[in-house]
N, C-alpha and C positions, 0 to 999 in steps of 0.2 A: 502493500499500500504505500502511495505517496502523498505525504502530508502537504498539503496548499496553506500557505501563509494568508491570512486574509488582514485587511486593514480594517481595524476595531470600528471606525467611523461610517465607513461605505460599505462593509462586508464583502468588498470585491478583493481578488487575489491581488499582493502587494505587487506581485512581477508585474500585472497589467499596469499599475499605478505607475511604476518606475518607467515601463517602455513609452507609456505614454510622455511624461515629463523627458525623456531623452529625446523623442520625437519633437516635442514643442524647443526644446533647445537647438537641436538642429536646424529649424527650422526658422528660428529667430536670428541665427547666428549664419544662415546658410553656409554651413560648414564646407560643403562639398567643395564649394569654389576656393575655399582656404586651404584644402588640403595639399600638400606637396606634391608637385607632378613627378612621374619618372625621371631618373636620372641614370646615367650609364658611366660608369670610370673603368676604362679598361686598358690594360698593357699587354705586350708581346712577351711571353716566358722566354721565347727563345728566337733567335731569327728566323724571318719568314724568308726563303727564295723560290725564284720560278725561272726555268728558261723559255718559257711561253713568250710569244708575242701575243697573245690575246689577254686582257685582264682578268687575273687570277684572286680571289676572294680571300683576303687576311682573317685571320681569327679576330681583328679589329670590327665587330660585326655587332647589332643590337636589332630588337624586334620594333618594326613601326605598326601602327594601325591606320587604314584610310581615315584621312582627315586629319591626322595631327600635324603639327607643327613642330621640328626640332632645331635647336641651336648646337651646332657640333664643332669642337675644336680639335685638332691633331696636330701631332708633334712626333718627330723622330729623325734618326740616322737613316738615310739610304743611299744606295748606289748600285751599279753595273760593272762587271767584270767581263773579259772577252773582247772589247770593243770600245772605240770611242763612240760608240752610236748613243749610249746612255738608257734609260728607263724612262719610263710613262706611270703616272697614277690615274685612277678612275673611283666614282664615288658610285657604287652600286645602289639600287634602290630599286622598287618597284618601277615599272613602265609609266612614262606620263607623270611621275612625281615632279615639283617644282623645286630647282636648286638656284640657290643664290649666292656665291661668296669666291673665294680665290684660293689658289694654293701659292706659296712663295719658297722656292727652291733656288737652285744655282744650275750654272750651264757648265764651262771648261773651268773654271776654277771659284774658290769659295767665294770669292767677291764679285763673281760675274752673276749677278743676280736674274731671276726669272720668276714673272708674276704672270699667274695664267688665270684668268675668270673661268669659273664651273658655269658651262651653258647650257648642260644636259646632264642627265643621269647615265650611266651605263657607256660613256663616251671618254675614251683615254685622253688626255691631255700631250700636249708635245712634248718631245722629248726634254728630259731634264738628265743633269749630272753626265754630261757628254765629254766625259774623259773616261779612262781605263783605269780601275781600281779603285779603291778608298770609299768612303761614306761622308757623306754631309749633309748638314741640316735642311728638315723639310718642316714647313709649318702651313696650314690650312683653317681658314673657319669658313663655314658657311650655314646656311639656314635650308632645311629642306621639309617640304610638304608633301606628305604621303599620297599616293592616289590610289593606293591597293594596302591590303594588310602584304605584309613582307618583312624584310630585312633592309637596313642600310648599313653598307660595308666600304671599308677603304680596300683596293685592289691594286694591284702593282702587276707590271709586265714589262719585259725585256723589249726594246725598242727592235733588235732584231733577234729572231728566234734561234736558241741556243746560246747566246750569253745569259749570264746568271744577274737577274737583276735581286736585290736584296733590301728587304726593310728590317734593321737592326732591332736586335732583343730591347725592350723598354720603351718601343716607339707606343704611344698612348692615344685615345681619343678620350673626350669628355663628353657626353652628349645630355643635353637638357630639353625636356618637353616643354613648350612655353603657349599660352593663351594667347590667341590673336585679338587686340582691341580695336 
């Protein structure tokens, strides 16, 4: 037998009264709008490499849902060996997702800056790190509005198939969902 505790004044179960009060507080504070939005902070445990000239998804990925808007920051060391043709980046996301942002990288030297706008998801940038060997700093910041449920991910590719593009361990992303106003 389960005991039911009752309010002495109303003879209603106390749990009903507590639940009703919680609903009143939620309605009064509009708590759902005040709840923190999802956030992901991810870092590579080990180097990610590919010899493919097509975009290869790294483990730096997080789930997105249709209509969500995300602010994403990325930083890491990257490079390519095998030739001076370099490597490329892409932001993978559901087709039709809107993206606005840029990649800051380098070309033949650490001071030969490259600033590239992201104009579409699932599209490789032009070549960066066009020097054989070594890794250099890369950073990107972008906003993504997902067109469908899926994943958003950093991807890399070698400019020339057979060369090795590398995103070094400790590369990271920080993604925060936000509300558009």
